[in-house]
Every structure is written in C-alpha cells, then in structure tokens.
C-alpha positions, -999 to +999 in steps of 0.1 A: -382-404+399-399-434+415-410-436+451-424-467+467-435-478+502-416-506+519-408-521+553-375-523+572-367-559+578-334-555+596-308-528+604-276-542+588-251-515+597-250-483+617-222-458+616-219-420+620-245-404+597-257-436+579-277-468+583-277-497+559-310-516+560-326-547+547-360-538+533-389-554+515-404-533+487-425-543+457-426-578+472-388-582+469-359-580+493-335-552+488-309-530+505-316-493+514-296-465+529-309-442+556-294-408+563-307-402+599-299-365+597-326-362+570-352-386+581-344-398+616-331-433+623-350-464+612-358-496+631-370-530+621-407-529+613-408-493+602-429-485+572-407-463+549-410-444+517-381-453+494-366-436+464-359-466+441-350-445+410-312-452+407-316-489+413-344-491+388-321-474+362-292-497+372-270-467+381-239-468+404-255-463+438-241-495+453-274-513+445-293-495+473-325-476+476-327-444+497-351-437+526-371-406+519-394-407+550-406-429+578-443-434+584-441-422+620-466-399+636-440-387+660-423-368+632-386-359+633-366-330+646-328-324+645-321-286+647-285-276+641-286-242+657-276-227+623-294-209+596-277-221+564-298-245+544-284-274+524-304-292+497-322-258+495-357-257+482-361-295+481-384-315+503-353-327+523-337-293+528-321-291+562-304-265+584-267-267+592-245-246+614-221-233+587-185-227+599-187-191+585-220-179+600-222-157+630-235-184+653-204-205+647-176-204+672-153-201+643-169-171+627-143-147+639-114-168+626-130-169+591-145-135+589-116-119+571-097-150+561-086-150+525-053-168+524-042-205+527-007-195+534+008-218+508-007-250+522-007-277+495-041-288+482-044-319+460-072-314+435-087-348+425-111-356+397-124-387+415-134-397+450-113-429+447-082-407+446-087-395+482-074-427+498-041-431+479-035-393+481-040-391+518-020-423+525+009-410+504+009-377+523+010-395+556+039-417+544+058-386+535+050-366+567+036-390+593+024-364+617+008-342+590-028-331+596-047-341+564-082-328+558-106-338+531-127-310+516-157-325+497-173-306+469-209-311+459-204-322+423-212-359+430-227-376+461-239-350+486-238-369+520-203-376+532-216-405+552-221-425+520-183-429+516-171-462+531-135-452+524-138-419+544-153-438+573-125-463+573-098-436+567-110-417+598-109-449+618-072-456+610-060-420+612-054-413+575-078-383+577-078-358+605-109-339+595-135-333+569-153-303+555-184-305+533-191-276+509-219-262+489-248-287+492-226-316+504-232-323+540-221-343+570-185-332+575-169-322+607-175-287+594-201-274+570-191-246+546-212-225+522-186-226+493-155-245+483-134-214+490-146-210+525-143-248+530-107-247+521-101-218+544-118-237+572-097-268+566-066-247+572-077-220+597-100-241+619-089-277+614-052-268+611-046-288+580-010-292+568-023-306+536-058-307+520-074-332+497-101-315+476-124-339+457-159-348+448-179-374+467-186-410+454-205-415+423-189-393+397-214-382+370-204-384+334-221-381+300-193-386+275-194-349+266-165-325+269-177-307+300-206-328+313-187-347+340-175-344+376-139-341+366-145-304+359-145-300+397-107-306+398-101-277+376-124-255+396-106-265+428-072-255+413-086-220+406-100-218+441-067-228+457-048-204+436-072-175+444-066-183+481-028-184+477-025-221+484-003-245+465-025-265+440-014-300+431-032-319+404-039-356+406-041-371+371-067-397+362-047-424+344-058-459+336-047-487+313-075-510+324-106-489+318-124-503+288-137-469+277-114-452+252-120-417+266-105-429+299-076-450+287-042-436+292-049-401+305-086-396+309-103-368+290-115-356+324-079-346+332-074-329+298-105-308+304-098-299+340-062-289+333-063-277+297-096-258+298-110-252+333-080-245+354-069-209+347-042-210+374-009-229+373-007-261+392+020-287+399+009-318+380+022-351+395+032-376+369+042-411+382+074-424+367+064-453+345+081-478+321+075-478+284+052-481+266+029-467+293+052-438+300+053-428+263+015-429+261+011-406+291+038-382+281+025-379+245-010-373+256-001-346+281+022-329+257-003-329+228-030-316+250-009-285+259-008-293+296+029-283+300+022-249+285-001-242+314+012-262+343+044-275+359+054-312+354+066-330+385+079-365+379+075-388+409+090-422+418+056-432+432+048-465+449+017-480+464+012-462+497+004-479+530-034-475+534-034-491+569-057-519+557-082-497+539-088-513+505-082-492+474-108-496+447-120-476+417-147-485+393-145-520+408-108-523+401-080-528+426-043-518+424-037-553+411-061-547+382-051-511+374-018-501+393-012-469+373-045-454+384-035-456+421+002-447+415-009-414+398-030-404+428-002-415+452+023-393+432+001-363+439+001-371+476+039-373+476+042-339+459+019-324+485+039-340+513+071-323+499+054-289+501+043-291+537+058-263+557+069-263+593+061-252+619+025-262+617-001-236+624-018-237+658-055-246+659-078-215+658 
C-alpha cells in the first residue's frame, strides 16, 4: 500500500455516492475518486490523503487514486441508523442499515423469507454483462422490474460503476442491492442470499441480474478469479428456489488464450463451482465460432450438469448507454455481448405474471 498527501484542484464530477476530482499529488496532476459516504465530500482546496497503490501498480482502476481522508478538523459523520458494519475491521468500516435487521422497515418481510418463487436470476461472471443482460430483459418484457444484486467479489462501492449510474438514468435498472461488503445500493444486505430475497420481496423484481462489481480480479489460476462468483450465485439461486440462468463469458477478440472462445472462468463456474442445475444461454453463432463454442462446452462436461438453451440473440437496445468490456465495444467483440444478451432473453422468457406486489 502507498498513501500520499495531495490537494484537490477541482471537482470534475458529482453523482450519487461518488465525486471525481482533479488533484495534485507528488508534484503531478492526477484524477482521484472520492466516496463521500466514507470520507465526506471534497471541495477545491482540500488537503487529502490518497491511496495511490493501484495507479502506481498500473492496475485497472480507471487511472484514479482514491481519497482516504480529508484534512478537516470538523471531522465527518454520516450515521445510517443501522448496526451492520461493512468493510469490517478496516479503518474505513462504516455502519449501514441492512435490509434484514430489526431496525429496517423491511425486517418483517424478510424475517422468514426463504423462497424466490421461481424468479429468474441471471448469474454473470463479469460486471460488463449487466448492461446487455438487463437491456435484453427489458426488450423481452418492457415493463419488467429488473434489479441488480452486486456481490462483493470485485469492486465494493456500487457508485464506482458508470454503467449502473447510466442504466438507472434511462430505466434499464429498477433497483440495486449490495451484498456482503459491497455497499451503496438502494438496499444493503448481509449476504448474497438475503440480497436476492430482498430484490424480489422488497423491490418486487421480475428478474434479477446477479454479478460482481467492476474490476474483476484474476490470477490465471483455476480458482483465483472473480468468475467463481457466478457459480456461487447459481447455488444461491437454486437454494432459494429461483430460476438460475448462466451468462457465458465468450470472446473471439481477447488476446489471452484462457479467455478465447469460452473463457476458463465459465468452465470453472459451471463445471466445478455450480452444484445446482442452471439454464445456460448459448447465442446462435455461425461456423467456425459456433463449432469452437460447442466443442468447448461439450468437452468441459457442461451439458452433463446444465441445460443448454440456444438463443437467436441480437444486440439489445441499451438506450444510449455504451457497452464496453476490457476496452472493447460490440464492434470489436460482438460475441461477448451477444452471449450476455442471450442470457437476458432467456430470463425474460421465464418471467411470470402477475407480478408480485411490493412488500
């Protein structure tokens, strides 16, 4: 870890839960992110302590430092009224009002809740799947309530996601739940399981997108990556009697061999981690890409464990929100986004009517 003092030069952007700042640190101009729920809001001229570690290591944080604290004798207070701590036992631990706890207005609705009632949940290995999945669900069922449940296997603050902020603005998402140590959703939940239940029982979701936040971690090892979360989500959905739908990670543009064709993340999530059966959405492709995908899934034993659903997928209408993953657009890597859209189409086909009333 590296911490350094700097000064806020200008507030570049302010949106719910996040500020983007121009700062000067180590005698150089840089960009920093402030999460006001952890430090309080910043203003030009503030002296701030920055975590510069990820930028110094050239990691995928969008090229930004993070504000750790402001040099402000007034301090900072933002009590939630709850008693559940996120980022527990770290210097930035903060209290949240968890949707399940007794002080929550929704405690009664969730106290004995243990069933999703067959609601479809798309289980994604990447955050960049959330947009095409949700857009495809909305195309299939325009008035469907779609809720994003964010696990804590990658980025922890939901506010860091530009895509989610834009999706909320254009109506592609109707609610958000952050689970585990992830924070900043419309609802805070202690576990992925209770977060899924809150999405359905409190936010009246017709369909749920379960995924990690931005910045998927990866090591090149069999299990050391964020894709494992997709398999764990399938197990959670099945345990709660929902309808798990798996989004495949497929790419023919990724230069890394382990991610070309069907990514090893999907093989591990579906072939080893997921102990419950899921519908696996496969976009209908032309040879030779179709052959590569089918041979890979067959040889990995995926169809011995899960149900194949072939989908005539197309690029969904994202209402102007740009789709990108690893710096690539649908023009660069169309199959990646078609695979995610296929999963959204499957979820849309599973939506039941009438919709549940809001708790």
